[in-house]
N, C-alpha and C positions, 0 to 999 in steps of 0.2 A: 433450488434453481432448476428450471426446465432445461432440456438438452439444447435448445436454440440459444438461450441466454449464455449457457456455459460455452457454447461454440463461439459466440460473439466475443466474450471476454478472452478466451484463449487465442482466437484469431487476431484480435486487435492488440493483445499484449505481444504476440509474436512480431507484429509489425513495428511497435515502438521499441521493443527490446533489441531489434537489429542495431539501433543506434543507442545502445544501453547507457553509455556515459552521458550523452546529451540528454536523454530522458531523465536520468537521475539528477543531472545538474539543474534542469528546469524544475524538477520537483523540489530540490533543496532551496533553490533561489526563491521559488514561490513561497515555500514554507517560512523562510526567514523574512520575506516581505510581509506575510500575514501576521507573523508572530516573531518580531525582532528578538525578544528575550530567549526564544528557542535556540538562537545562535550560540548562546552561552553553554548550552548542553553539549555542543560540539566543538567548544573552544580548543580542546586538547586532542581532537580527533583528526586522523589522517582522512581528509575528505575523499580522496581518490579511492581509498579502501572502503570508506563508508558508502560511497556510491555503488561500488561493486557488491557490497553486502545487501544494499537496498534492492538491486536488480535480482540478485540471487534469491532473496526472500520472496519478492513478488513472483518470480518465475516458479518457485516451489509452491506458493499458494495457488497460483493459476493452474499449475499442472495437477494439483490434487483436489480440485473442486469436485470431482466425481468420487473422491475417496474420503468420506468423512471420518473413517476410523484412523486415517493417517493425519488428516487436516486438523481435526479438533484438538488432539493432544499437542500437536506442534504449535498451533495458534495460542492455546492456553498457556503453554510455556513461554511463548514469545510475549504475551501480555504480562506475565509475571516479571519477566526480565525488564520490560519497558517500565513497569511500575518502580522497579529498583533504580532505574535511570531518572526517575522523577516525572514520568509522563502521567498526566492527569486525564480525567475523562473528557474534558473540554478539548484537549489536544487532538483527540480522534477526529473532531470536526475540522480542525485546521489541517490535519494530514489529508483528510478527504478532499478538501478544497485544493490543496497543493497537488495531490495525485490527479485530480480531474483537470487541473490546469496543465499538467505535464502530458496527460493523455490528449487533451484538445490540441496542444501545440504539436505533438507528434503525429496525430492522426489527421488534422485539418478537417476537410469536409467528410472524412470517414467517421468522424465522431458525431454520428447521427443521434436522434432521440432514442432509437432502439438500442444503440450501443451504450449510450449514457444510462439508460434504464437497467441494462444488464450489469454494468459496472456498479450502479447504485446498489443493486441486490447483492452482488459479490462483496462490495465493501461493507454493507450492513452486516452480512454474515461474519466477515472477518473481524470487524471491530467488536461486534457483540461477544464473540468467543474470546477475543483478547481481553476485553474488559472483565468478563467473568473470571478468566484466568488470573487477572490482576487482583480481583476481589478475594478470590479463594487462596491466592498465594501458590498456585500450582501452574 
């Protein structure tokens, strides 16, 4: 990612993370709307704690976009853990859609084509590293 796209992702995440529980709630509501069976993965989960984990994970990813030596091992491990939870490759597309829905809801008119493109690149990087981690088991 170039510096401008990283800046856009970091700046817009900071904006939506201010209302972190709302952002995470919109994310999970949208995810369960897209993929109703995914709700079963969270049937025994404290969703308030899960929303906090989601925001913390996203904040960590966004903060480390400039630090691949930190980001890649972390995402690879995250991908491995998600595989153990039953996450499949197709689920990454659904998560992307839910994330973009939450970003659009939180950013409103600020979710411009440039911002969307920056997030597309950041998400593609994140998902690809996580999927490789899931395949390798690391």
